[in-house]
C-alpha positions as CSV (number, residue, x, y, z in Angstrom):
1,X,184.6,-73.5,228.4
2,X,187.5,-74.4,230.6
3,X,190.1,-71.6,231.1
4,X,192.9,-73.7,229.6
5,X,190.9,-74.3,226.4
6,X,189.9,-70.7,226.3
7,X,193.5,-69.6,226.6
8,X,194.6,-72.0,223.9
9,X,191.9,-70.6,221.5
10,X,193.0,-67.1,222.3
11,X,196.7,-68.0,221.6
12,X,195.7,-69.5,218.2
13,X,193.6,-66.5,217.3
14,X,196.4,-64.0,218.3
15,X,198.8,-65.9,216.0
16,X,196.4,-65.8,213.1
17,X,197.0,-62.7,210.9
18,X,194.0,-63.3,208.6
19,X,191.3,-62.3,211.1
20,X,190.5,-58.8,212.2
21,X,190.5,-57.8,215.9
22,X,186.7,-57.6,215.8
23,X,186.4,-61.1,214.4
24,X,188.8,-62.4,217.1
25,X,186.8,-60.7,219.8
26,X,183.6,-62.2,218.5
27,X,185.1,-65.7,218.5
28,X,186.4,-65.3,222.1
29,X,183.0,-63.9,223.3
30,X,181.3,-66.9,221.8
31,X,183.8,-69.2,223.6
32,X,183.0,-67.5,226.9
33,X,179.4,-68.6,226.8
34,X,176.1,-67.0,227.8
35,X,177.1,-66.1,231.4
36,X,180.2,-64.2,230.3
37,X,178.6,-60.9,231.2
38,X,178.5,-61.6,234.9
39,X,182.3,-61.0,235.4
40,X,184.6,-58.3,234.0
41,X,187.1,-59.7,231.5
42,X,190.2,-61.1,233.0
43,X,188.8,-61.3,236.5
44,X,189.1,-64.8,238.0
45,X,186.0,-66.2,239.9
46,X,186.2,-66.3,243.6
47,X,186.5,-69.9,244.9
48,X,185.6,-71.1,248.4
49,X,186.6,-74.2,250.3
50,X,184.1,-76.6,251.9
51,X,184.6,-75.1,255.4
52,X,184.2,-71.6,254.0
53,X,181.0,-72.5,252.3
54,X,179.7,-74.1,255.5
55,X,180.5,-70.9,257.4
56,X,178.8,-68.7,254.8
57,X,175.6,-70.8,254.8
58,X,175.8,-71.4,258.6
59,X,175.5,-75.1,258.2
60,X,177.7,-78.1,259.0
61,X,180.2,-79.2,256.3
62,X,178.3,-82.5,256.0
63,X,175.2,-80.5,255.0
64,X,177.2,-78.9,252.3
65,X,178.2,-82.3,251.0
66,X,174.6,-83.3,251.0
67,X,173.7,-80.2,249.0
68,X,176.3,-81.2,246.4
69,X,174.9,-84.8,246.3
70,X,171.3,-83.4,245.9
71,X,172.4,-81.1,243.1
72,X,171.6,-77.9,244.9
73,X,175.3,-76.7,244.8
74,X,177.9,-77.2,242.1
75,X,181.3,-78.5,243.1
76,X,184.4,-77.7,241.1
77,X,186.9,-80.5,240.9
78,X,186.6,-84.1,242.2
79,X,189.6,-84.0,244.5
80,X,189.8,-84.4,248.2
81,X,189.5,-80.6,248.6
82,X,186.7,-79.4,246.4
83,X,186.1,-75.7,245.6
84,X,182.9,-73.8,245.1
85,X,182.1,-70.7,243.2
86,X,181.2,-67.7,245.4
87,X,178.3,-66.9,243.0
88,X,176.7,-70.3,243.5
89,X,177.0,-70.1,247.3
90,X,175.5,-66.6,247.3
91,X,172.6,-67.8,245.1
92,X,172.0,-70.7,247.5
93,X,172.3,-68.4,250.5
94,X,169.6,-66.1,249.0
95,X,167.3,-69.1,248.5
96,X,167.8,-70.3,252.1
97,X,167.4,-67.0,253.7
98,X,169.0,-66.0,257.0
99,X,169.2,-68.3,260.0
100,X,167.7,-71.8,260.3
101,X,165.1,-73.0,257.8
102,X,162.0,-71.5,259.2
103,X,162.1,-73.5,262.4
104,X,160.1,-72.0,265.3
105,X,161.9,-71.3,268.6
106,X,161.4,-73.9,271.2
107,X,158.8,-73.0,273.8
108,X,159.0,-74.0,277.4
109,X,156.5,-76.5,278.6
110,X,154.9,-74.6,281.4
111,X,154.4,-71.2,279.7
């Protein structure tokens, strides 16, 4: 759920005197979704820019754009300056591993 919608639901629930605090908390937990346990309440997710993602993954920014197009990385916003969740980038970095993708070092011809 988008933060603006979540905040609107929270405001409506706080204005409602018929619900108990426990019921309000259950409604808000349901609005957060299944991945709500990953972050402490109230803590905003860390967002990275495209150049920052490229630096973390040790790839060119064009490669990051290709990863988005291929569906390997989720992009937030469809503006000229997209943002990426740090959690998604870390997950992708863990899949890729360190360094280049398993390429062998070049050998010299005469050795």
